[in-house]
C-alpha positions in Angstrom: -8.5 -2.3 -61.5 -8.0 -5.6 -60.9 -8.5 -7.7 -57.7 -5.4 -9.1 -57.8 -3.4 -6.0 -56.7 -3.5 -4.2 -53.2 -5.0 -0.9 -52.9 -3.0 2.0 -52.9 -1.4 3.4 -49.5 -3.6 6.5 -47.8 -1.8 10.0 -48.1 0.4 10.8 -45.5 -1.4 12.3 -42.4 -4.5 10.4 -43.2 -6.5 8.3 -40.4 -6.3 7.8 -36.8 -3.3 8.3 -34.6 -0.7 5.8 -34.3 -1.5 2.9 -31.7 0.7 2.0 -28.9 3.1 -1.0 -29.2 1.7 -4.1 -28.5 0.5 -4.5 -24.8 1.3 -0.8 -24.1 2.3 0.9 -20.9 0.8 -1.0 -17.7 -2.1 0.4 -16.3 -0.3 1.0 -13.1 -0.8 0.2 -9.5 -4.2 0.2 -7.3 -3.8 3.0 -4.8 -6.0 0.7 -2.5 -3.9 -1.8 -2.6 -1.0 0.4 -1.3 -3.0 2.0 1.3 -4.1 -1.3 2.4 -0.9 -2.7 2.8 0.3 0.5 4.7 -2.9 0.2 7.0 -2.4 -3.5 7.5 1.3 -3.0 8.5 0.7 -0.1 10.9 -2.3 -2.1 12.4 0.5 -4.6 13.7 1.7 -1.8 15.9 -0.6 0.6 16.8 -4.5 0.8 16.8 -4.9 -2.7 15.8 -8.7 -2.7 15.8 -9.1 0.6 13.8 -6.5 0.0 11.3 -7.1 -3.6 10.7 -10.7 -3.2 9.8 -9.6 -0.4 7.5 -6.8 -2.8 5.7 -9.5 -5.6 5.4 -12.2 -3.1 3.7 -9.6 -1.4 1.5 -8.0 -5.0 0.4 -11.4 -6.1 -0.7 -12.0 -3.1 -2.5 -8.8 -3.0 -4.1 -9.2 -6.7 -5.3 -12.6 -5.7 -7.0 -10.8 -2.6 -8.6 -7.9 -4.9 -9.7 -10.7 -7.2 -11.3 -12.4 -4.6 -13.3 -9.8 -2.3 -14.5 -6.9 -4.9 -15.0 -4.8 -2.5 -12.9 -1.7 -4.0 -10.8 -1.2 -4.9 -7.0 -3.0 -7.8 -6.5 0.0 -9.0 -4.0 -0.2 -5.8 -2.1 -3.9 -6.3 -1.8 -3.4 -9.8 -0.6 -0.7 -8.6 2.0 -3.0 -6.0 3.2 -5.4 -8.6 3.7 -3.5 -11.0 5.7 -1.7 -8.2 7.6 -5.2 -6.5 8.6 -6.2 -10.0 10.2 -3.1 -10.5 11.9 -3.5 -7.0 13.7 -7.1 -7.4 14.6 -6.4 -10.9 15.9 -3.3 -9.4 18.0 -5.6 -6.6 19.1 -8.3 -9.4 20.5 -5.6 -11.4 22.2 -4.1 -8.2 24.1 -7.6 -7.2 25.0 -8.3 -11.0 26.6 -4.8 -10.9 28.1 -5.3 -7.8 29.8 -8.9 -8.4 30.9 -7.7 -11.8 32.5 -4.8 -10.4 34.4 -2.1 -12.2 32.4 -0.6 -9.2 31.3 -0.6 -5.9 33.4 0.5 -2.3 32.9 2.5 -0.7 35.7 2.1 3.4 35.8 4.5 3.7 38.8 7.0 6.6 38.5 10.6 5.8 39.3 
């Protein structure tokens, strides 16, 4: 055997399973990012404080997960963070307006 010739190919069926093509399928989207966006949007319309805080916490957790696993959804996590913060700010402004009397509720019938 000389060193100028390549070795013979292995027999069929021998060795490891074939690898996926370069890049392979994407790892998917972070579910925490999706839920942070959903709770952030809902915080704009109802339960601003509770859902806003949930959106903020989920988005921070989603960003950490995305950084460590390489999943997608970074934009959704950022949008969930922003909408969560805006929802909390809207809630605080509502409380201030109601407590100063600038905004009143009327529960009169008819």
